[in-house]
Residue, then its C-alpha position, 0 to 999 in steps of 0.5 A: m583883496k589882501k591889501l584891502a583887508l590889511v588896510f581895514g584891519i589897521i583902521l579898525a585897530s586905530v579906531f579902537s585905540i583912540n576910543a580906549q584912550n578917550a574912555a580911560s580919561a572919562p571916569k577920572s573926569d566924572k570922579v572929579v566932577s562928582n567930588l566937586t559937586t559934593a564938596c561945593q554943592l554944585t547946582p545941575d547948571q553949574v555941573n554942566k559948566v564945570k564938566p568941560i573945565v575939568d575935561s580941559f584941565l585933565k586933557t592939558k595935564a596929560e598933554n603936558k606930561q607927554k610934552y615935558a616927559n624929559d623936563e621935570d622943571g618944565l612939567k612943574a611950570a606947565d602943570k602949575a599954570n594949568k592948575e591956576n587956569f583951572k582954579t580961575q575958571i572954576s571960581a568964575v562959576l561958583s558963588a562966594d560960599q562955594k568958593e570957600k568950599f572949593k578952597e577947602y576941597l583943594q586943601e584936603q586934596k593937597e593933604k591927601k596927596a602929601a599923606n600918600k607920598e609918605 
């Protein structure tokens, strides 16, 4: 009986930790989609297409961070490839006008990141 309770406790703890990890990435994903929606004036249909792209981008970024924890150059290369893939996928969903707004949005984000480093 004690073994059964112990096994059940371990399973319950692992379920909660997995759920917590998924919940932690969801707000960031929602924030990015919201920012893109505002910046590029996405339609509801485009939002539905962009959401999985953003989720995939953030998931891959987190995986790269773990995979290349001790290899800074490898991490930079993997993140660069991930970002290029992200840009390509997003651009396929956007109109020509929205693509320009997307480029402006990326430039603003780059400037904010540089300002935060200083």
